[in-house]
C-alpha positions, 0 to 999 in steps of 0.5 A: 557836614565837615567833621574831623574823625581824629578830633570828634565834636567839631562840625562846620557847614556852609549854608546858602538860601536855607540849604547846606551846600553839598561838599566835595573832597579836596585832595590837595595838601592843606596850605594856609598862610603860616598855619600848621594845624594839628587836625585838618579837613578840606572840602570844595563847595558849589557857590551861588552867584549873588546869594548870601551865605553863612558859616555854621559852627557846632561844638558837640558834647564829644569835643574835648578842650585842651587841659591848658585852655579855659576857652575854645576860640574860633576864627572865621577867615574870608578870602584870607581876612579875619571876619570875626569869631567867638570865644566859648568857655570851657564850662559850656560843653556845646556851642552852635552859631551861624556866622553870616556877617563880616565883623570889624571894630571901628572904635572902642565901643562899636563894631561894623557888621556886613552881610556875606555874599558870593560874587562872580569874578571876571578874568581879564587878559591884562599882562601889565607887570604891576597889575599882575603882581598886585593880583597875585597877592589878591589871589593868594587866598581868594575863593576860600573860607577857613575856620580855625579852632584854638585852645586859649586863656584870658589875658590880663589886658583888654583886646587891642583896638586896631581899626580895619579898613572898611573901604576894601571892596570885593574882588570883581575882576582879576588878571587871568595870568595872576591865577596861575591856572586856578579855576577861581570863579568867585569872591565874597562881597560885603553888604551895607554896613550896620553898627552895633555896640560891643566893648572889647573882649579881654585879650586871648593867650594862645599857649600852643601858638596862634599859628598852631591851631587845634583844627582847621576847616578849609572850604574852596567855593567855586561855580559848577563850571569851575568844579567841572574844570577842576574835575571835582564833579563830572561834566554833563554827559553828552547825549548817547546815540540810540543804536537800532538793531537790523530788525528795527531798521527794517521795520522802520523802512517798512513803515516808511514805505507803507506810509508812502503807499497810503499817501499815494492811494489818498492822492489817487482817491482825491483825483478820482473824486475830482474827475467824477465831479467835473464829468458829472455835469449831465446833459439835460437833453440832447442839443442843450449845453450847460456851462460848467460853472452854473445851471443856465441852459444855452440853446443849441445853434443846430437847425432842427427839421420841423413837419406840420401834419394835416391835423395841425400837430407839429413834429420836430425831428431830433435825430442825427440824420440830416 
């Protein structure tokens, strides 16, 4: 939440996807058009591509409006263009509202409202002088959301009707040379138009001068990569190598050697089992052979000696003697 210690009671935040965006300190000197604000605060925020957002403004009881003023007037500028604002009567000590639409008057009785959305910008390598000059002007306040507070009084005449160009599209690409080294990554796109009835307010009088506001809040919105490039947030750390002690290294080597030994033992065991299975094909009887793939008994080609006794019995000689 951006606040100004020297001017308590004012608060501005940027909200996106239902969350308040985290803020980072901006050490640069505040510079915005011809403004010379009395009190300032400068922040970086990380934007979300293609996400709608709103600017939330609070005036708290501790805020003191100047004695000369009847109202506190707030204007919200988007990329250098006035997007709309409010006039809060001094008799109302508090104020809280979210600004989520770019507002512009299109005729004396109607205003146009278009949702605010972050959009990415493509950087192109175009060195054409005319293109670069045009893009330098576009880049002056690109990537900035500015809220300025004024002490004002009501004038006698109604607000002047000044139609605005509704054909201004979002900046989607820009010459890299025009950025002059700035890490600008996004702009603001406007959603579909919706019209509402609103009569002109009375003119505002700025006793201290329009370009000398009471306070100014400036937010530079960037992608995470752009914030890292500008050293606003730290880069993602590289993986840290794991350092092993000599004992751990020796233990690791010992484990690998033991694993290799176990593997050799398993291989030897499998070889022994296979050998036993192959050699375990028993010879059922002498002179018979068995095929290794089945149990068929094949007669031997050996000629055996046969002797017939007087009582009629037959003897077969199975000895190895011829």
